[in-house]
N, CA, C and O of each residue as an XYZ file, in Angstrom:
280
protein
N     122.368     72.399     74.048
C     122.774     72.388     72.646
C     121.494     72.806     71.941
O     120.447     72.299     72.344
N     121.461     73.595     71.022
C     120.821     73.764     69.766
C     120.357     72.635     68.768
O     120.917     71.804     68.052
N     118.916     73.048     69.101
C     118.218     71.976     68.007
C     118.406     71.995     66.526
O     117.888     72.944     65.937
N     119.006     71.181     65.879
C     119.455     71.415     64.250
C     118.021     71.212     63.674
O     116.964     70.719     64.067
N     118.496     71.834     62.541
C     117.303     72.064     61.359
C     117.314     70.109     60.625
O     118.299     69.422     60.354
N     116.054     69.806     60.528
C     115.999     68.738     59.632
C     115.754     68.710     58.483
O     114.622     68.834     58.014
N     117.077     68.494     57.668
C     117.356     69.018     56.228
C     116.241     67.838     55.599
O     115.338     68.315     54.911
N     116.244     66.811     55.729
C     115.129     66.137     54.894
C     113.848     66.665     54.994
O     113.083     66.383     54.072
N     113.479     67.288     55.798
C     111.982     68.009     56.091
C     112.130     69.352     55.456
O     111.417     69.608     54.486
N     112.883     70.133     55.849
C     113.177     71.549     55.300
C     113.890     72.170     54.338
O     113.808     73.267     53.786
N     114.629     71.209     54.251
C     115.781     71.655     53.008
C     115.700     70.682     51.748
O     116.773     70.469     51.183
N     114.481     70.024     51.205
C     114.788     69.219     50.296
C     115.246     70.090     48.956
O     115.884     69.356     48.201
N     115.141     71.113     48.566
C     115.721     71.987     47.264
C     116.985     71.989     47.754
O     117.680     71.362     46.955
N     117.618     72.371     48.648
C     118.798     72.773     49.249
C     119.541     71.628     48.976
O     120.613     71.657     48.372
N     118.904     70.425     49.484
C     119.851     69.312     49.518
C     120.258     68.914     47.928
O     121.405     68.747     47.515
N     118.859     68.792     47.055
C     119.075     68.473     45.448
C     120.286     69.402     44.845
O     121.073     68.941     44.017
N     120.371     70.781     45.340
C     121.277     71.585     44.844
C     122.699     71.555     45.342
O     123.654     72.104     44.793
N     122.719     70.847     46.446
C     124.000     70.428     47.055
C     124.646     69.217     46.486
O     125.866     69.050     46.470
N     123.663     68.282     45.963
C     124.142     67.126     45.496
C     124.485     67.311     44.047
O     125.291     66.618     43.427
N     123.872     68.200     43.625
C     124.170     68.829     41.884
C     125.426     69.333     42.214
O     126.445     68.830     41.741
N     125.451     70.313     43.010
C     127.205     70.942     42.961
C     128.175     69.787     43.063
O     129.139     69.789     42.297
N     128.037     68.902     43.842
C     129.038     67.818     44.239
C     129.262     67.234     42.915
O     130.366     67.360     42.385
N     128.183     66.523     42.260
C     128.408     65.886     41.041
C     129.165     66.942     39.911
O     129.772     66.341     39.025
N     129.194     68.125     39.853
C     129.638     68.860     39.011
C     131.081     69.156     39.305
O     131.869     69.280     38.367
N     131.554     69.303     40.806
C     132.702     69.370     41.313
C     133.664     68.045     40.701
O     134.752     68.074     40.125
N     132.562     66.601     41.175
C     133.596     65.335     40.885
C     133.833     65.290     39.104
O     134.690     64.608     38.541
N     132.998     66.054     38.537
C     133.436     65.911     36.774
C     134.323     67.281     36.590
O     134.591     67.487     35.406
N     134.870     68.326     37.561
C     135.514     69.200     37.133
C     136.966     68.942     36.895
O     137.260     67.754     36.765
N     137.895     69.783     36.815
C     139.045     69.708     36.981
C     140.008     69.801     38.127
O     141.222     69.701     37.948
N     139.401     70.017     39.445
C     139.695     69.977     40.615
C     140.055     68.400     40.892
O     139.344     67.472     40.505
N     141.197     68.262     41.577
C     141.912     67.061     42.083
C     140.854     66.633     43.214
O     140.362     67.351     44.084
N     140.640     65.273     42.969
C     139.861     64.221     44.226
C     140.343     64.570     45.243
O     139.601     64.910     46.164
N     141.739     64.592     45.385
C     142.482     64.702     46.789
C     142.187     65.957     47.550
O     142.107     65.944     48.778
N     142.007     67.161     46.756
C     141.548     68.378     47.130
C     140.144     68.662     47.542
O     139.827     69.347     48.514
N     139.211     67.983     46.587
C     137.955     68.148     46.886
C     137.699     67.284     48.273
O     136.900     67.682     49.120
N     138.336     66.256     48.397
C     138.336     65.611     49.823
C     138.591     66.509     50.932
O     137.809     66.684     51.866
N     139.831     67.128     50.775
C     140.252     67.983     51.983
C     139.084     69.409     52.153
O     138.870     70.025     53.197
N     138.589     69.612     51.082
C     137.136     70.644     51.113
C     136.193     70.014     51.775
O     135.775     70.502     52.825
N     135.666     68.764     51.258
C     134.520     68.255     51.975
C     134.724     68.047     53.455
O     133.760     68.159     54.213
N     136.313     67.653     54.055
C     136.753     67.254     55.342
C     136.464     68.586     56.227
O     135.857     68.661     57.295
N     137.156     69.744     55.372
C     137.091     71.265     56.117
C     135.879     71.542     56.418
O     135.729     71.919     57.580
N     134.669     71.471     55.578
C     133.066     71.891     55.573
C     132.934     70.827     56.980
O     132.539     71.369     58.012
N     133.218     69.516     57.022
C     132.943     68.601     58.247
C     133.168     69.197     59.440
O     132.362     69.434     60.340
N     134.447     69.443     59.370
C     135.082     70.389     60.776
C     134.129     71.592     60.801
O     133.458     71.593     61.834
N     133.865     72.630     59.963
C     132.684     73.814     60.349
C     131.781     73.450     60.852
O     131.368     74.033     61.854
N     131.121     72.310     60.320
C     129.521     71.776     60.660
C     129.603     71.147     61.898
O     128.511     70.947     62.430
N     130.958     70.641     62.732
C     130.966     70.005     63.535
C     130.191     68.249     63.365
O     129.372     67.688     64.093
N     130.703     67.897     62.418
C     129.903     66.675     61.915
C     130.733     65.892     62.101
O     131.677     65.914     61.310
N     130.748     64.628     63.477
C     131.590     63.724     63.709
C     131.400     62.644     62.511
O     132.390     62.304     61.863
N     130.315     62.190     62.267
C     130.157     61.274     61.170
C     130.982     61.590     59.697
O     131.815     60.844     59.182
N     130.613     62.621     59.286
C     131.070     63.311     58.012
C     132.477     63.547     58.499
O     133.174     63.612     57.486
N     133.165     63.694     59.491
C     134.719     63.785     59.615
C     134.998     62.592     59.426
O     135.849     62.552     58.538
N     134.746     61.599     59.777
C     135.127     60.062     59.698
C     135.282     59.724     58.313
O     136.348     59.509     57.738
N     134.121     59.694     57.824
C     134.134     59.250     56.539
C     134.717     59.979     55.289
O     135.023     59.436     54.227
N     134.823     61.371     55.614
C     135.697     62.292     54.643
C     137.052     61.856     54.900
O     137.734     61.643     53.897
N     137.541     61.694     55.934
C     138.957     61.175     56.495
C     139.373     60.195     55.948
O     140.521     60.157     55.505
N     138.354     58.977     55.838
C     138.901     57.722     55.219
C     138.949     57.848     54.071
O     139.906     57.355     53.474
N     137.787     58.654     53.258
C     138.051     58.813     51.939
C     139.029     59.400     51.032
O     139.313     59.172     49.856
N     139.551     60.377     52.076
C     140.873     60.802     51.419
C     142.171     60.147     51.740
O     143.126     60.010     50.974
N     142.068     59.737     53.055
C     143.338     58.454     52.858
C     143.086     57.561     52.133
O     144.095     57.018     51.684
N     142.037     57.100     51.767
C     142.043     56.040     50.583
C     142.654     56.697     49.153
O     143.519     56.184     48.444
N     141.984     57.929     48.941
C     142.426     58.453     47.939
C     143.831     58.869     47.518
O     144.246     59.173     46.400
N     144.765     58.779     49.257
C     146.047     58.846     48.885
C     146.697     60.147     49.747
O     147.861     60.523     49.883
N     145.486     60.632     50.237
C     145.902     61.987     50.922
C     146.610     61.791     52.254
O     146.088     60.976     53.014
N     147.827     62.470     52.696
C     148.490     62.335     53.707
C     148.066     62.983     54.726
O     147.480     64.065     54.780
N     148.616     61.767     56.113
C     148.161     62.554     57.093
C     148.577     63.881     57.876
O     147.931     64.314     58.831
N     149.757     64.492     57.353
C     150.319     65.814     57.063
C     149.278     66.935     56.960
O     148.990     67.748     57.838
N     148.678     66.809     55.514
C     147.612     67.471     55.144
C     146.045     67.513     55.848
O     145.325     68.475     56.116
N     145.875     66.266     55.997
C     144.882     66.284     56.932
C     144.765     66.970     58.303
O     143.780     67.634     58.626
N     145.675     66.795     58.968
C     146.182     67.575     60.070
C     146.248     69.223     59.952
O     146.680     69.892     60.891
């Protein structure tokens, strides 16, 4: 398995930017349900089981259907 980059050590500026984008998107006209689907898909692409679980639960809590999550 390939070693992952320690984002807290190497990517502080990138992390701040990503949090800023996330804050902007939450205030935008994008539906929160759609935004959760985007976060869910990004977690799939990144193969992050923790994030997948978190975004799955968040999406279901916000009313997303099982069908769309599949």
